[in-house]
Structure formats: structure tokens, C-alpha cells
C-alpha positions in Angstrom: -56.9 -23.2 10.6 -56.2 -19.6 11.2 -54.4 -17.3 13.5 -57.7 -16.4 15.4 -58.6 -20.3 16.4 -55.5 -19.9 19.1 -57.7 -17.5 21.0 -60.6 -20.2 21.1 -58.2 -22.6 23.0 -59.1 -21.6 26.6 -56.7 -23.8 28.5 -53.7 -22.3 26.5 -54.7 -18.6 27.6 -53.2 -17.1 24.5 -53.8 -13.5 24.2 -53.8 -10.8 21.4 -50.7 -8.3 22.0 -51.4 -6.6 18.6 -53.2 -7.5 15.3 -54.5 -5.2 12.7 -57.8 -5.7 10.7 -58.0 -9.3 9.1 -54.7 -10.3 10.3 -56.2 -12.8 12.6 -57.6 -14.4 9.5 -54.4 -15.8 8.5 -54.2 -19.5 7.3 -51.5 -21.4 9.6 -49.7 -23.9 7.9 -47.3 -25.1 10.8 -45.3 -24.0 13.9 -41.9 -23.5 14.5 -39.9 -22.2 17.6 -37.0 -19.8 17.8 -34.8 -17.7 20.0 -32.7 -16.3 17.4 -32.4 -12.7 16.5 -32.4 -13.3 13.0 -34.3 -16.7 12.2 -35.3 -15.5 8.7 -33.4 -18.7 7.0 -35.4 -21.0 9.2 -38.9 -19.7 8.5 -41.3 -20.6 6.2 -44.5 -18.8 4.8 -47.6 -19.4 7.1 -46.0 -20.7 10.0 -46.5 -19.6 13.5 -43.3 -18.5 15.3 -43.0 -19.2 18.9 -40.3 -17.2 20.7 -39.3 -17.1 24.2 -37.7 -13.6 23.4 -34.4 -14.7 25.2 -32.6 -12.7 22.4 -34.4 -9.3 23.2 -32.2 -7.0 25.5 -33.5 -3.7 26.4 -30.4 -2.0 25.5 -30.5 -3.0 22.0 -32.9 -0.5 20.2 -32.9 -2.2 16.7 -33.2 -5.8 17.9 -37.3 -6.0 17.9 -37.3 -4.2 14.5 -34.8 -6.8 12.9 -36.7 -9.5 14.6 -40.1 -8.3 13.4 -38.8 -7.5 9.8 -37.4 -11.3 9.4 -40.8 -12.5 10.4 -42.4 -10.2 7.6 -40.0 -11.2 4.9 -40.7 -14.9 5.8 -44.5 -14.4 5.6 -45.2 -16.0 8.8 -48.8 -16.1 10.1 -48.2 -14.6 13.3 -45.6 -14.4 16.4 -46.6 -15.9 19.7 -44.2 -14.3 22.2 -43.8 -15.9 25.4 -43.9 -13.9 28.8 -41.8 -16.2 30.8 -38.3 -14.5 30.3 -39.2 -10.7 30.6 -42.7 -10.9 32.4 -44.7 -9.3 29.6 -44.3 -8.6 25.8 -41.8 -5.8 25.8 -43.7 -2.5 24.3 -40.6 -2.2 21.7 -41.6 -5.7 20.2 -45.3 -4.7 20.3 -44.6 -1.6 18.1 -42.0 -3.3 15.8 -44.9 -5.9 14.9 -47.4 -3.0 14.2 -45.0 -1.4 11.9 -44.0 -4.5 10.2 -47.8 -5.7 10.0 -47.1 -9.2 12.1 -49.9 -10.4 14.2 -48.5 -10.6 17.8 -49.9 -13.0 20.4 -48.6 -13.4 24.0 -48.3 -16.6 25.8 -48.3 -16.6 29.6 -45.4 -18.1 31.4 -47.6 -21.1 32.7 -48.3 -22.4 29.0 -45.5 -24.7 27.4 -44.5 -24.2 24.0 -44.8 -28.0 23.5 -48.3 -27.5 24.5 -49.1 -25.1 21.9 -47.3 -27.0 19.5 -49.3 -30.1 20.2 -52.7 -28.3 20.1 -52.0 -26.5 16.7 -50.8 -29.8 15.1 -53.9 -31.7 16.4 -56.0 -28.9 15.0 -54.1 -28.9 11.6 -54.4 -32.6 11.5 -58.2 -32.4 12.4 -58.8 -29.9 9.5 -56.9 -32.1 7.0 -58.9 -35.3 7.9 -62.1 -33.2 7.5 -60.9 -32.3 4.1 -59.8 -35.7 3.2 -62.8 -37.6 4.7 -64.4 -39.8 1.9 -61.4 -39.2 -0.5 -58.5 -41.1 1.1 -58.2 -44.8 0.9 -58.8 -45.6 4.4 -62.4 -47.0 5.3 -64.2 -44.8 7.6 -64.4 -47.1 10.7 -60.9 -47.5 10.7 -60.1 -43.9 10.1 -62.2 -43.0 13.0 -60.4 -45.3 15.1 -57.3 -44.2 14.2 -58.2 -40.7 14.6 -59.2 -41.4 18.1 -55.9 -42.8 18.9 -53.9 -39.8 17.0 -56.0 -37.4 19.5 -55.2 -39.3 22.4 -51.5 -38.9 21.6 -50.9 -42.9 21.2 -47.6 -44.0 20.5 -46.5 -44.8 16.7 -46.2 -48.4 17.4 -49.9 -48.6 18.8 -51.0 -46.7 15.8 -49.3 -49.2 13.4 -50.2 -52.2 15.2 -53.9 -51.1 15.1 -53.8 -50.1 11.4 -52.1 -53.5 10.6 -54.9 -55.3 12.4 -57.8 -53.3 11.5 -56.8 -52.9 7.7 -55.2 -56.3 7.1 -52.0 -54.7 6.1 -48.7 -56.6 5.8 -46.3 -56.0 8.7 -44.5 -52.5 8.2 -42.3 -50.0 10.1 -42.2 -46.2 10.3 -38.7 -45.0 9.5 -36.5 -41.9 9.0 -35.1 -41.5 5.6 -31.8 -43.1 6.8 -33.6 -46.1 8.2 -33.8 -45.3 11.8 -37.1 -47.1 13.2 -39.7 -45.1 14.8 -42.2 -47.8 15.0 -42.8 -51.2 13.7 -45.7 -53.8 13.6 -45.6 -57.5 12.9 -48.3 -58.8 10.4 -51.6 -59.3 12.1 -55.0 -60.8 10.6 -57.3 -59.9 13.6 -58.2 -57.1 15.4 -55.9 -56.4 18.3 -57.6 -54.0 21.1 -55.7 -51.0 21.6 -55.0 -51.8 25.3 -53.0 -54.7 24.4 -50.9 -53.1 21.9 -47.2 -52.6 22.1 -45.9 -49.5 24.0 -42.9 -47.3 22.7 -39.8 -48.2 24.2 -37.8 -45.4 26.3 -37.2 -42.2 24.2 -34.3 -42.7 21.9 -33.6 -46.4 22.8 -31.9 -48.3 20.0 -34.1 -50.2 17.7 -33.5 -52.8 15.2 -32.7 -51.3 11.7 -35.4 -51.4 9.1 -35.6 -54.9 7.2 -35.0 -54.8 3.3 -38.5 -54.8 1.7 -41.0 -53.4 -0.7 -40.7 -49.6 -2.0 -41.6 -47.5 0.9 -44.6 -44.8 1.3 -43.3 -41.3 2.0 -45.0 -39.9 4.9 -45.4 -36.2 5.2 -43.0 -33.5 3.5 -40.0 -34.7 1.9 -36.6 -34.1 4.0 -33.8 -31.5 3.3 -31.2 -34.3 3.5 -30.9 -38.1 3.1 -31.5 -38.4 6.7 -34.7 -36.4 7.2 -38.4 -37.3 6.3 -40.6 -40.3 7.2 -41.4 -43.6 5.5 -43.8 -46.0 5.7 -42.1 -49.2 5.0 -43.9 -52.7 4.3 -42.1 -55.7 5.2 -43.4 -57.7 2.1 -44.6 -56.5 -1.4 -48.0 -55.5 -0.7 -50.9 -56.0 -3.4 -52.9 -53.2 -5.2 -55.6 -52.9 -2.4 -52.8 -53.1 0.5 -50.9 -50.5 -1.5 -53.7 -48.0 -1.6 -54.2 -48.6 2.2 -50.8 -47.8 2.8 -51.0 -44.4 0.9 -54.1 -43.6 3.0 -52.1 -44.6 6.5 -49.2 -42.3 5.2 -51.7 -39.5 4.6 -53.3 -39.9 8.1 -49.6 -39.9 10.0 -48.4 -36.8 8.0 -49.1 -34.3 10.4 -47.2 -36.3 13.1 -44.1 -36.1 10.6 -44.6 -32.4 10.1 -44.8 -31.9 13.9 -41.7 -34.0 14.3 -39.9 -31.8 11.6 -40.8 -28.5 13.4 -39.5 -29.9 16.7 -36.4 -31.0 15.1 -35.9 -27.4 13.4 -36.5 -25.7 16.5 -34.1 -28.0 18.6 -31.4 -27.3 15.8 -32.1 -23.6 16.2 -31.4 -23.4 19.8 -28.3 -25.7 19.0 -26.9 -23.2 16.4 -27.1 -20.4 19.2 -25.4 -22.2 21.9 -22.8 -23.5 19.6 -22.3 -20.0 18.4 -21.8 -18.5 21.8 -19.3 -21.4 22.7 -17.4 -20.8 19.6 -17.2 -17.0 20.1 -15.3 -17.1 23.4 -17.4 -14.0 24.5 -16.9 -13.1 28.2 -20.7 -13.2 28.4 -20.8 -16.5 30.4 -24.3 -15.7 31.7 -25.8 -15.9 28.2 -24.1 -19.0 27.4 -25.8 -20.5 30.6 -29.1 -19.2 29.3 -28.7 -20.7 25.9 -27.6 -24.1 27.6 -30.8 -24.1 29.7 -32.8 -23.4 26.7 -31.4 -26.4 25.0 -33.4 -28.8 27.0 -30.4 -30.6 28.2 -30.6 -31.5 31.7 -29.0 -29.0 34.2 -25.9 -29.5 36.2 -24.9 -32.9 34.2 -21.6 -33.2 32.8 -21.8 -32.9 29.0 -19.7 -34.4 26.1 -19.3 -32.7 22.7 -19.6 -34.4 19.4 -18.3 -32.9 16.1 -19.1 -34.2 12.6 -18.2 -33.4 8.9 -19.3 -34.7 5.5 -17.0 -33.4 3.0 -18.8 -32.1 0.0 -22.2 -31.7 1.8 -24.0 -28.8 3.3 -23.6 -28.5 6.8 -27.3 -29.1 7.6 -26.8 -32.6 6.1 -24.2 -33.0 8.7 -26.4 -31.7 11.5 -29.3 -34.1 10.5 -27.0 -36.9 10.2 -25.4 -36.4 13.6 -28.9 -35.7 15.2 -30.0 -39.4 13.5 -26.9 -41.2 15.1 -27.7 -39.6 18.6 -31.2 -40.4 18.6 -30.2 -44.1 19.6 -28.7 -42.8 22.7 -31.0 -43.3 25.8 -30.1 -39.8 26.6 -31.1 -36.1 25.5 -28.8 -34.1 22.9 -28.8 -31.0 21.0 -27.1 -30.8 17.6 -26.7 -28.2 15.0 -24.6 -26.9 12.2 -21.5 -25.2 13.6 -20.8 -22.4 11.5 -17.7 -24.2 10.2 -18.9 -26.4 7.3 -19.9 -29.2 9.9 -22.2 -29.7 13.1 -21.7 -30.0 16.6 -23.6 -31.8 19.5 -23.9 -31.9 23.3 -25.1 -34.9 25.1 -24.7 -36.2 29.1 -24.1 -39.5 27.8 -20.6 -40.5 28.8 -17.8 -40.6 25.9 -17.8 -44.3 25.8 -21.2 -44.9 25.3 -21.6 -42.1 22.5 -18.6 -43.9 20.8 -20.0 -47.2 20.9 -23.6 -46.0 19.5 -21.7 -43.8 16.8 -19.6 -46.7 15.6 -22.8 -49.0 15.5 -25.0 -46.6 13.5 -22.1 -45.1 11.3 -22.4 -47.7 8.3 -26.4 -47.2 8.1 -25.8 -43.4 8.0 -22.9 -43.5 5.4 -25.2 -45.8 3.3 -27.6 -42.8 2.9 -24.8 -40.7 1.2 -23.8 -40.7 -2.4 -21.0 -39.7 -4.5 -18.1 -41.4 -2.4 -19.1 -38.9 0.6 -18.1 -40.1 4.0 -19.3 -39.0 7.5 -16.6 -38.2 9.9 -17.2 -38.2 13.6 -15.0 -36.8 16.6 -15.8 -37.0 20.4 -14.5 -34.6 22.9 -13.9 -35.0 26.9 -16.8 -35.2 29.0 -16.7 -32.1 31.1 -18.6 -29.9 33.6 -21.6 -27.9 31.8 -19.7 -24.5 31.9 -18.9 -22.4 28.9 -15.1 -22.5 29.2 -14.8 -26.3 29.7 -17.5 -27.0 26.9 -15.4 -24.6 24.7 -12.4 -26.7 25.0 -13.9 -30.1 24.7 -15.6 -28.9 21.6 -12.3 -28.0 20.0 -11.0 -31.7 21.1 -14.1 -33.1 19.5 -13.3 -31.3 16.2 -9.8 -32.0 16.2 -10.5 -36.2 16.9 -12.9 -35.8 13.8 -9.6 -36.3 11.7 -7.4 -38.8 13.8 -9.0 -41.8 12.4 -9.9 -42.7 8.9 -13.4 -42.6 7.7 -15.6 -45.4 9.1 -14.2 -45.1 12.5 -15.3 -42.8 15.3 -12.5 -40.7 16.4 -12.0 -39.9 20.3 -9.7 -37.2 21.8 -9.1 -39.6 24.7 -7.3 -42.0 22.2 -4.9 -39.3 21.2 -1.9 -40.8 23.2 0.8 -40.5 20.5 2.6 -38.4 18.2 1.4 -40.3 15.2 -2.0 -39.9 16.6 -1.6 -36.4 17.2 -0.3 -35.6 13.4 -3.3 -37.4 12.2 -5.7 -34.4 13.2 -3.6 -31.8 11.5 -4.7 -30.5 8.3 -3.1 -32.4 5.3 -1.8 -29.3 3.7 0.3 -28.4 7.1 1.7 -31.9 7.6 2.6 -32.2 3.8 4.7 -28.9 3.8 6.3 -29.8 7.1 7.1 -33.1 5.7 8.5 -31.6 2.4 10.5 -28.9 4.6 12.2 -31.3 6.9 13.0 -34.1 4.5 13.1 -32.3 1.2 17.0 -33.2 1.0 16.5 -36.9 1.5 13.8 -37.0 -0.9 15.9 -35.3 -3.6 18.5 -37.8 -2.8 16.5 -40.7 -3.1 14.9 -39.7 -6.3 18.4 -39.7 -7.7 19.9 -42.8 -6.1 18.8 -46.4 -5.8 20.0 -46.3 -1.8 16.8 -44.9 0.2 18.0 -42.8 2.8 14.3 -42.3 3.9 13.9 -46.0 4.9 17.5 -46.1 6.4 16.2 -43.1 8.8 12.8 -44.6 9.3 14.5 -48.1 10.4 17.1 -46.2 12.5 14.5 -44.4 14.4 12.0 -47.5 14.7 15.0 -49.2 16.4 15.7 -46.7 18.9 18.9 -45.4 17.2 20.3 -49.0 17.5 23.0 -49.3 15.0 23.1 -53.2 15.1 19.5 -53.7 15.1 19.3 -51.3 12.2 21.9 -53.3 10.2 20.2 -56.3 10.9 16.6 -55.1 9.9 17.9 -53.7 6.6 20.6 -56.4 6.0 23.5 -54.1 6.1 26.8 -53.8 7.7 27.0 -51.8 10.7 29.7 -49.5 8.8 27.2 -49.1 6.0 24.4 -47.9 8.5 26.6 -45.4 10.2 27.7 -44.0 6.7 24.1 -43.7 5.8 23.0 -42.0 8.9 26.1 -39.5 8.7 25.0 -38.6 5.1 21.3 -38.1 6.7 23.0 -35.6 9.1 24.7 -33.6 6.5 21.7 -33.3 4.1 19.3 -32.4 6.9 21.4 -30.2 9.2 20.2 -32.2 12.3 22.2 -34.4 14.6 20.6 -37.8 15.4 22.4 -37.7 18.5 19.8 -34.9 19.9 16.4 -36.1 21.0 14.7 -32.8 19.5 16.4 -33.5 16.0 15.1 -37.0 16.4 11.7 -36.2 17.0 11.5 -33.6 14.3 12.6 -36.2 11.8 10.2 -38.8 13.2 7.4 -36.5 13.0 8.3 -35.7 9.3 8.3 -39.1 8.4 4.9 -39.8 10.1 3.2 -36.9 8.0 1.4 -37.9 5.2 2.9 -37.1 2.0 1.2 -34.8 -0.6 -1.2 -36.7 -2.9 
């Protein structure tokens, strides 16, 4: 496919805003959507770039030049600029694309970006099939039948069901790299009419995990993280003929995987801008509201923030893992790297539902990690979709990441004790606080067989009761009195004062340095 082919799609009404000689002959490799002012790190050579131009401001004289320069550096095929935001393609952008040699096409307000993306990938898929005809392992009749289903935008379940029936394949599943099931089919030996095939469930509805089986066949490009990419997973070990057919089927499905990856990338970019605006604390609440509207989340619904971190792994891994987890929710979401080494997400699903879902899928996601890495998750309060409220709830979610040990989802609403609150404080801070407050007692215990730390802990746990402390430690009450007096002398704090008791109790609850 070349850029000029877009002008032949009459129903999309795409027109040329500017294109130099021969630029419409550029080869197209894919599509990505972005509304970042500098999207260079997300772009690949030969892509069509769809942009709603939300980033453009008339008072930012160099904004269009920077954007066009990023496209030139990435060697994209062309820019498709939506007219919905500004009513037309800004002349400054036309001039910037002309100076940087980037073909610029206009997309009218009535044409959705999803329609453009779908038509491009159907065309790319058709080109691939025409090139592969007679070369791949699939019989021509089966290829034509599956091709018709693809063009009709049949569900992956329907495609697999038909392929298994027509080709005599073992039952198989289409999964992500971390095992989330996208579609599945049981073994079939006779043709099943397409109309009788199972339809896909509601979007993001939970599905059973992929069953252990034979070596999977990659579908489409490999992922950038253990959670990306598609796999065709046979449920039983296939023979040589079935293996060849599975590879042919994977090739047929590859454009679907590529399109899914492009959609995920676009959603991640939108999410990145939204998280950046929330974190910035900027006064321009209107811009944050626009970014929220572009994210695809339902308007006027309360939202729940989720934060995630994988220590020792790129933020893109964390964002991919978080998106994988939230796909199991029957609700939309936006997830993206947060610029702090982790990732953040927003969803209209209630906090309790998100917590249950994350806890259920966490073992599957952690199984995809190596090197002892752990995925940490935290959930903030469900709040109104306003920037100040979302900003506060996002801070809560990030704090909740560390209030529970790995393998358990942290929830800000569960922080109801001083001990739970302290678990979210960075270990470097709590360790230093413990050292400063308890240093005299730590030094004493190192040089003596009597532990004043244990005595203090028992005394505070028993609500400063002399008799119950003595009973718990198997000591005489006078001995407890003596030890408490010695603790007060060494620390300079009085256990008769509530504030001093709280300081000592908090220091005892802080994790000692490793």
C-alpha cells in the first residue's frame, strides 16, 4: 500500500493538504495515532500518523515545526491531520510539513480515526495475502473462506472455530504473550457454518487462562515486553502437517495483531499525555479535561486510578502489564507509563472490582517475569472525573503500591492504621527514622543480654500496663519499672506522654535497614 491509495477510499473523504512530487508513492507499513507534541519515540519508519491536533496552539509559533520535524526524523509515510478540533488543518502545520518534506493529508470531522485505521490494515492485510497466495501452508479454499471472514470483521473466536473445522487442526487458543486468552476453539473434525460459530464475549470480559500445551506459534511482530505480542497456542501437540497449517494461520492473523498493537500504542500515548497533565498540577484544567475526553473513557463517570511498578524493569513493561491486567475488567481503561519509572491507569470500574480483578490475574502476570522481578500494584479512591480529585487519588494509588508485600494488591482505602501507613513510606526514610529514635536502645541491646527494645515493644503492645507487660515477659513488675525508666533515660522520651509513645511505637514498626 502507498500513501496515495488513501485518496481512493471515497467513503473516508481524505484529501491532500500538501504533498510534494512522488511523496504519495511512499510505502505504508502501519498506522499510529498520537496527540503528543513530540511523538518521535513512539513512531516507526513507514507509518501513517493520525493526529487530532489537540497539541497545536495558535500562540505556540514553533509547535508545528517541532511536530513535523519529529515526523521527518522518524521517516513516517505521511501525516493524517483531523479537522475536528480546529475546523481545518492549520496553515502553520501545512508550512511545517512542506519545509520538512512530510506528506500532509486532511481527515474531515465526520471520518473517525478508527475507520481510517481499520481500512488501512484491511488494505495492508489484502496486500500481504496477495503476495503470500500460493506460498503459505493454507489451502486456497480455506484461505479464501478465512479471508472473507476477516474482511467482514468476524470475531477472533469465529475465525479460530472456522479454521479448526476447515483445516482439521487441534483445538487452539489465541493469547497474548502473558497468557490472556483473546479467542479459543475446541477441537473440531467437521465443518461448522460460520453462522453457528461462537461469538466473542463482551469486551474485556474475563476468560479462562490458556491451558498448558505444545509450543505456541508467534502471530505478528514480537512484543517489546513479556506481556506483548500474540501467540497461537495449540491445546495438544500437533503433527507436522498441522504445524505447517498453524504457521499459515498465524501468518493470516498477523495483520490483526499488528492493528491491535497500533491501537494499544495510540491509547498509551493518549494516556501518557493525560497522566503528565495530572502530575504537572498545572492550572489549565481545561486542557486536562480535553485529554480526559480524548482518552476514550466515558464522560461524567467517577474514575479509579491504579498505579504499578516493576522494580528493575522499563516503565513500558509496567504499562503493558497494567494494561494486561485491566483487560480482564468489563470496563474501559487508559494505561500508560507515568514518567516516574512506573505506570498509571484510570478506569470507571469501582475500586473493589478492580482489586478483585488485579489480585486474580497477578500470579499470571508475575509468571511472565524473570530475574526475581515482582509486579507491585496500588489502587486509589474512586473520585469524580475532575483534575484535582484525580490528581489526589493518583497520589494515593502510588502510595498504596508499597503498603502490601509483593503478590498482594495495595488499596489506599485499607490504610487504616499507623503500621499500614508506614509501609508506604520509602524504606530509606523509615530505616533512618528508626535509627534516630531507637539508636540508644539498639546500642544498649548490642552490649547487653537484656533487650530494652523487646521490653518497650511489649509495654506499648499492652497499652502501657505494668502488670500485663510483666506477665507477658515473665518478669517482676519492679523489673519492668526499672527497664522503662532506663528506656526513658536513654531515649530522652517520657512514656507518660502520648506523643512520645507514638514516636517510639512508630519507630518500632519501621523496618530496620537490610
